[in-house]
C-alpha positions as CSV (number, residue, x, y, z in Angstrom):
1,M,2.7,-2.5,54.5
2,I,0.5,-5.7,53.6
3,G,-2.4,-4.0,55.5
4,A,-1.9,-0.9,53.5
5,V,-2.0,-3.0,50.1
6,Y,-5.0,-4.8,51.3
7,L,-7.0,-1.7,52.1
8,A,-5.8,0.0,48.8
9,W,-7.1,-3.1,46.9
10,A,-10.3,-3.0,48.6
11,H,-10.7,0.7,47.9
12,I,-9.8,0.1,44.2
13,Q,-12.5,-2.6,44.0
14,Y,-15.2,-0.4,45.7
15,H,-14.4,2.3,43.0
16,A,-14.0,-0.2,40.1
17,G,-15.1,2.1,37.3
18,R,-13.0,5.1,38.4
19,S,-10.0,2.8,38.9
20,A,-10.4,1.2,35.5
21,L,-10.5,4.6,33.9
22,L,-7.3,5.7,35.7
23,V,-5.5,2.5,34.5
24,L,-6.7,3.1,30.9
25,I,-5.5,6.6,31.0
26,F,-2.0,5.8,32.5
27,A,-1.7,2.9,29.9
28,I,-2.6,5.0,27.0
29,L,-0.2,7.9,28.0
30,G,2.6,5.4,28.2
31,A,1.9,3.3,25.1
32,I,1.0,6.0,22.6
33,P,4.5,7.5,22.4
34,L,6.1,4.0,22.2
35,M,3.6,2.6,19.8
36,T,3.9,5.6,17.4
37,E,7.8,5.3,17.5
38,R,7.6,1.5,16.7
39,L,5.0,1.9,13.9
40,A,7.1,4.8,12.4
41,T,10.2,2.5,12.5
42,L,8.3,-0.3,10.8
43,A,6.9,2.0,8.2
44,E,10.3,3.5,7.4
45,A,11.9,0.0,7.1
46,Q,9.3,-1.1,4.7
47,L,9.4,2.0,2.5
48,L,13.2,2.0,2.4
49,E,13.4,-1.8,1.7
50,R,11.1,-1.3,-1.3
51,A,13.2,1.6,-2.6
52,N,16.4,-0.1,-1.9
53,S,15.4,-3.3,-3.9
54,T,14.9,-1.1,-7.0
55,P,18.4,0.2,-8.2
56,L,17.3,2.7,-10.8
57,I,14.1,4.1,-12.3
58,Y,13.9,5.5,-15.8
59,G,11.1,8.0,-16.7
60,P,10.1,11.3,-18.2
61,P,11.0,14.6,-16.7
62,G,9.2,15.9,-13.6
63,S,8.8,15.0,-10.0
64,Q,11.1,12.0,-9.0
65,L,8.8,11.4,-6.0
66,D,5.7,11.1,-8.0
67,L,7.5,8.6,-10.4
68,S,8.7,6.7,-7.5
69,L,5.3,6.4,-5.9
70,S,3.8,5.3,-9.2
71,A,6.6,2.8,-10.2
72,L,7.2,1.4,-6.7
73,F,4.0,1.6,-4.8
74,F,1.5,1.9,-7.7
75,E,0.1,5.1,-6.0
76,G,-0.8,8.5,-7.4
77,E,-2.1,9.6,-10.8
78,P,-1.3,7.0,-13.5
79,R,1.0,8.4,-16.3
80,A,2.1,7.0,-19.5
81,E,4.7,9.4,-21.1
82,L,7.3,6.9,-22.1
83,S,7.2,4.5,-25.1
84,M,8.6,1.2,-26.3
85,I,11.4,3.1,-28.0
86,D,12.7,4.1,-24.5
87,F,12.7,0.3,-23.6
88,E,14.5,-0.7,-26.8
89,T,17.1,2.1,-26.3
90,L,17.8,0.9,-22.9
91,A,17.9,-2.7,-23.9
92,D,20.4,-1.9,-26.7
93,M,22.9,-0.4,-24.2
94,G,23.4,-3.8,-22.7
95,L,24.2,-2.1,-19.2
96,G,21.3,-3.9,-17.3
97,T,17.9,-5.4,-17.6
98,P,15.0,-2.9,-18.2
99,L,11.7,-3.8,-16.8
100,P,8.8,-1.9,-18.4
101,I,5.8,-0.9,-16.4
102,L,2.5,0.4,-17.6
103,R,-0.1,1.7,-15.1
104,T,-3.1,3.5,-16.6
105,H,-6.3,1.8,-15.3
106,S,-7.7,0.0,-12.3
107,A,-10.1,-2.9,-11.6
108,R,-12.4,-2.8,-8.6
109,G,-10.1,-0.3,-6.9
110,F,-6.8,-2.2,-7.5
111,A,-4.1,-1.0,-9.9
112,I,-3.7,-2.8,-13.2
113,V,0.1,-3.2,-13.9
114,G,1.3,-4.2,-17.3
115,I,4.7,-5.9,-17.0
116,D,7.0,-8.3,-18.7
117,I,7.4,-11.7,-17.0
118,E,10.9,-10.8,-15.9
119,Y,9.3,-8.5,-13.4
120,L,8.0,-11.3,-11.4
121,E,11.5,-12.8,-11.2
122,F,13.0,-9.5,-10.3
123,R,10.7,-9.1,-7.4
124,Q,10.9,-12.8,-6.6
125,L,7.2,-13.2,-6.8
126,R,6.0,-16.8,-6.9
127,I,2.8,-18.1,-8.0
128,A,1.0,-19.7,-5.0
129,E,-2.0,-20.9,-7.0
130,G,-2.6,-21.3,-10.8
131,R,0.0,-20.2,-13.3
132,P,1.5,-17.0,-14.7
133,M,-0.3,-15.0,-17.4
134,V,1.0,-16.0,-20.8
135,R,-1.9,-15.2,-23.1
136,L,-3.8,-12.0,-24.1
137,G,-6.4,-11.1,-21.6
138,E,-5.0,-12.9,-18.8
139,A,-4.1,-11.6,-15.4
140,V,-2.4,-12.6,-12.1
141,L,-3.6,-11.3,-8.8
142,G,-1.5,-10.1,-5.8
143,A,-2.3,-12.0,-2.6
144,D,-4.4,-9.1,-1.0
145,V,-6.3,-8.6,-4.2
146,A,-7.3,-12.2,-4.2
147,A,-8.1,-12.4,-0.6
148,R,-10.2,-9.2,-0.5
149,L,-12.1,-9.9,-3.7
150,G,-12.4,-13.6,-3.1
151,L,-11.0,-14.3,-6.6
152,G,-8.8,-17.3,-7.9
153,P,-7.7,-19.0,-11.0
154,G,-10.5,-19.2,-13.5
155,D,-12.4,-16.2,-12.2
156,K,-13.0,-13.0,-14.2
157,I,-12.0,-9.4,-13.3
158,Q,-13.0,-6.4,-15.5
159,S,-11.1,-3.2,-15.9
160,E,-12.7,0.2,-15.1
161,I,-13.2,3.2,-17.4
162,R,-11.1,6.1,-16.0
163,E,-13.2,8.8,-17.6
164,I,-16.7,8.8,-19.3
165,F,-15.0,10.1,-22.4
166,E,-13.2,6.8,-22.8
167,L,-16.5,5.2,-23.7
168,A,-15.7,6.2,-27.4
169,G,-12.1,4.7,-27.3
170,A,-11.3,2.1,-24.6
171,Y,-13.9,-0.4,-23.6
172,P,-13.7,-2.2,-20.2
173,L,-11.7,-5.6,-20.7
174,R,-12.9,-8.6,-18.9
175,M,-9.7,-10.5,-17.9
176,T,-9.2,-14.1,-16.9
177,V,-7.4,-14.7,-13.7
178,T,-4.9,-17.4,-14.2
179,G,-2.9,-17.2,-10.9
180,V,-2.5,-15.8,-7.4
181,L,0.9,-14.7,-6.1
182,D,2.5,-15.5,-2.8
183,R,2.1,-12.9,-0.2
184,V,5.4,-10.9,0.1
185,G,4.3,-7.9,2.2
186,T,5.0,-5.3,-0.5
187,P,2.8,-3.3,-2.9
188,D,2.9,-6.2,-5.2
189,D,0.3,-7.9,-3.0
190,T,-2.3,-5.1,-4.0
191,A,-1.7,-5.1,-7.8
192,I,-3.2,-6.9,-10.7
193,F,-0.5,-8.0,-13.1
194,T,-1.0,-8.4,-16.8
195,G,1.2,-8.6,-19.8
196,L,2.1,-5.5,-21.6
197,R,-0.1,-6.5,-24.6
198,T,-3.1,-6.9,-22.4
199,A,-2.3,-3.6,-20.7
200,W,-2.3,-1.9,-24.1
201,V,-5.7,-3.4,-24.9
202,V,-7.0,-2.1,-21.5
203,A,-5.6,1.4,-22.4
204,G,-7.4,1.3,-25.8
205,F,-4.5,0.5,-28.1
206,G,-6.0,-2.7,-29.3
207,H,-9.3,-4.4,-29.9
208,G,-11.1,-7.1,-31.8
209,H,-14.1,-7.3,-33.9
210,E,-16.8,-9.9,-34.8
211,N,-16.1,-12.3,-37.6
212,L,-18.8,-10.8,-40.1
213,A,-18.5,-13.9,-42.2
214,T,-19.8,-16.2,-39.6
215,T,-21.8,-13.8,-37.5
216,Q,-25.4,-14.8,-36.6
217,D,-26.5,-11.1,-36.1
218,E,-27.2,-9.8,-39.6
219,S,-28.1,-6.3,-38.1
220,V,-24.4,-5.5,-37.9
221,V,-23.8,-6.1,-41.6
222,L,-24.4,-3.0,-43.8
223,S,-23.8,-4.8,-47.1
224,R,-22.4,-7.8,-48.8
225,D,-20.9,-7.6,-52.2
226,E,-18.8,-10.3,-53.9
227,G,-17.1,-11.5,-50.7
228,R,-16.7,-7.9,-49.4
229,I,-18.7,-7.3,-46.2
230,V,-19.3,-3.9,-44.7
231,A,-20.2,-3.4,-41.2
232,N,-22.4,-0.6,-39.7
233,A,-21.8,1.2,-36.4
234,K,-23.6,-1.5,-34.3
235,L,-20.4,-3.7,-34.7
236,T,-19.1,-3.9,-31.2
237,E,-15.7,-4.3,-29.7
238,Y,-15.0,-7.4,-27.7
239,I,-14.6,-6.8,-23.9
240,E,-13.4,-10.3,-23.3
241,I,-10.6,-12.3,-25.0
242,T,-11.2,-15.9,-25.7
243,E,-9.5,-18.6,-27.7
244,E,-12.1,-18.1,-30.4
245,N,-11.7,-14.4,-30.8
246,A,-8.1,-13.8,-29.8
247,S,-6.9,-14.0,-33.4
248,S,-9.2,-11.0,-34.2
249,F,-7.4,-8.6,-31.8
250,H,-5.1,-6.1,-33.4
251,S,-3.3,-3.0,-32.4
252,H,-3.7,0.6,-33.4
253,G,-0.6,2.6,-34.3
254,D,3.1,1.8,-34.2
255,P,3.9,-0.7,-31.6
256,D,7.3,1.2,-31.0
257,E,5.2,4.1,-29.8
258,F,3.0,2.2,-27.4
259,P,3.0,3.9,-24.0
260,L,4.9,2.9,-20.8
261,S,4.6,4.5,-17.4
262,A,8.2,3.8,-16.3
263,I,11.0,1.5,-16.6
264,L,12.9,-0.1,-13.8
265,I,16.5,-0.9,-14.4
266,D,18.5,-3.7,-12.8
267,P,22.2,-2.8,-13.9
268,N,24.7,-5.4,-14.4
269,D,26.9,-3.9,-11.8
270,E,27.7,-0.5,-10.1
271,R,30.0,0.5,-13.0
272,S,27.1,-0.2,-15.5
273,A,24.6,1.8,-13.4
274,A,27.1,4.9,-13.4
275,I,27.7,4.6,-17.1
276,L,24.0,4.3,-17.9
277,R,23.2,7.5,-15.7
278,G,26.1,9.2,-17.4
279,R,24.9,8.5,-20.9
280,I,21.3,9.6,-20.2
281,E,22.5,12.9,-18.5
282,D,25.0,13.6,-21.3
283,A,22.5,12.9,-24.1
284,G,20.5,15.8,-22.8
285,S,17.3,13.8,-23.6
286,A,14.0,14.6,-22.1
287,R,14.4,11.6,-19.8
288,Q,15.8,11.0,-16.2
289,V,17.3,8.0,-14.4
290,F,17.7,8.0,-10.7
291,R,18.1,5.9,-7.6
292,P,14.7,5.8,-5.7
293,L,16.3,5.1,-2.4
294,G,17.5,8.8,-2.1
295,V,14.0,10.1,-3.1
296,V,12.2,8.0,-0.5
297,Q,14.7,8.9,2.1
298,E,14.1,12.5,1.5
299,L,10.3,11.9,1.7
300,L,10.9,10.2,5.1
301,D,12.9,13.1,6.4
302,E,10.1,15.4,5.6
303,V,7.7,13.1,7.3
304,F,9.7,12.8,10.5
305,R,10.2,16.5,10.7
306,I,6.3,16.7,10.8
307,K,6.3,13.8,13.3
308,S,8.6,15.7,15.7
309,V,6.1,18.5,15.8
310,L,3.3,16.1,16.4
311,N,5.4,14.5,19.2
312,M,5.7,17.8,20.9
313,L,1.8,18.3,20.7
314,V,1.4,14.9,22.1
315,A,3.7,15.6,24.9
316,A,1.7,18.9,25.6
317,V,-1.4,16.9,25.8
318,A,0.1,14.3,28.1
319,V,1.2,17.0,30.5
320,A,-2.3,18.5,30.4
321,T,-3.8,15.1,31.1
322,L,-1.4,14.4,33.9
323,M,-2.2,17.7,35.5
324,A,-5.9,16.9,35.2
325,L,-5.3,13.5,36.8
326,G,-3.3,15.3,39.6
327,M,-6.2,17.5,40.2
328,M,-8.6,14.4,40.3
329,I,-6.4,12.6,42.8
330,W,-6.2,15.7,45.0
331,L,-9.9,16.1,44.9
332,S,-10.3,12.5,45.7
333,L,-8.1,12.9,48.7
334,K,-10.1,15.8,50.0
335,L,-13.2,13.7,49.7
336,R,-11.5,11.0,51.8
337,R,-10.6,13.4,54.5
338,R,-13.2,12.0,56.8
339,E,-11.8,8.4,56.2
340,F,-8.4,9.6,57.1
341,E,-9.6,11.4,60.2
342,I,-11.4,8.1,61.5
343,S,-8.2,6.1,60.7
344,H,-6.3,8.6,62.9
345,Q,-8.7,8.4,65.8
346,I,-8.4,4.7,65.9
347,G,-4.6,4.8,66.2
348,G,-3.4,5.2,62.6
349,D,-0.6,7.7,62.1
350,R,-0.1,10.0,59.1
351,S,2.5,7.7,57.6
352,A,-0.1,4.9,57.4
353,M,-2.2,7.1,55.3
354,V,0.7,7.9,53.0
355,R,1.4,4.2,52.7
356,L,-2.2,3.6,51.9
357,V,-2.4,6.2,49.2
358,G,1.0,5.2,47.8
359,A,-0.1,1.5,47.7
360,E,-3.2,2.4,45.8
361,L,-1.3,4.5,43.2
362,A,1.3,1.7,42.9
363,L,-1.4,-0.8,42.1
364,L,-3.1,1.5,39.6
365,I,0.3,2.3,37.9
366,G,1.3,-1.4,37.9
367,A,-2.0,-2.4,36.2
368,S,-1.4,0.3,33.6
369,A,2.1,-0.8,33.0
370,V,0.7,-4.4,32.4
371,L,-1.8,-3.1,29.9
372,C,0.8,-0.9,28.3
373,I,3.1,-3.9,27.7
374,A,0.1,-6.0,26.3
375,L,-0.5,-3.1,23.8
376,L,3.2,-3.1,22.8
377,M,3.2,-6.8,22.3
378,L,0.2,-6.5,20.1
379,I,2.2,-3.9,18.0
380,E,5.2,-6.3,17.8
381,I,2.9,-9.1,16.5
382,F,0.5,-7.2,14.2
383,G,2.4,-3.9,13.6
384,A,4.1,-4.9,10.4
385,D,0.7,-6.1,8.8
386,L,-1.0,-2.8,10.1
387,V,1.7,-0.7,8.7
388,R,1.6,-2.6,5.3
389,A,-2.2,-2.1,5.3
390,L,-1.9,1.6,5.9
391,L,0.8,2.2,3.5
392,F,-0.2,-0.3,0.5
393,G,-3.9,-0.7,1.1
394,G,-3.5,-4.5,1.9
């Protein structure tokens, strides 16, 4: 048997290119189903963990899935159909802690999320560098945002205009980065967090003006009359909030009607959660409150139905590939007929040929198994980060 292994190894070395291709094909056929299953398990765990960590979501009527994607993962089309009145109503109930969220704009491809500081405590987000945002015009970056943009405390980041029509109403706001969050492996790593007041300014619900009494640019002054100064259309709105101009910023409209995208609710206990849901449903208001865990689980159920179909297709491809490999091996044996005849003529029996071919296949399959295990080990090491990047864009 040792002689058969030696000859098989010599044959593999002589046909190194073909042998390497066979090893790679066998390894891929074995690794793909296992890698796919492992990545799917990791993705399911991360999605469910995010949903499970959020007891209740309060929002406008409509798709619970869209609202969950927006409020939990900062994905999908931004909506702002709630108002501060909804927040005050929930706060007055005293059944839990409402956590308002406003997501309308982005900066350099990352969502700008307006929050109260309690959100950071609720998500257990800690500042790794710098400090939290406390003033108007300040922002804190998720770990992935800071890493990919190369920004840190003291740097600036500017909001993007969603539509060209906003040029008449909402100017880009240049925000000061005051801190960077610890990496937590959730969508919070890929968000830019600001206070709600700053988010409203970004959305066009507040702005500041130049001090006409001290301005050095007389071209913005239309007239001066007994202490009354009239500005012309050249007066510009600030796009950066500083200590010097912060006092000039003011809001438009009733603050109670300022928009929110969703409200997360951390109920006092299960009884409070049930009472709150009952009150919202009994009131017949145009609002809904639900547990996102069930919504995400339904989404995953649909995804895994599709995955089962894809697994069938992968199995069909694998069978076809194995048939092609079988044909290639058979042709290889046909080409080696002269080699087998010479071996028989010098005293080798047919069982020796079988052992030779078997040893060659065993060596190839063994090498494939080693490569397959190496690929699976890479998935174990880097799979969570890969899934996080695919799901949350980190």
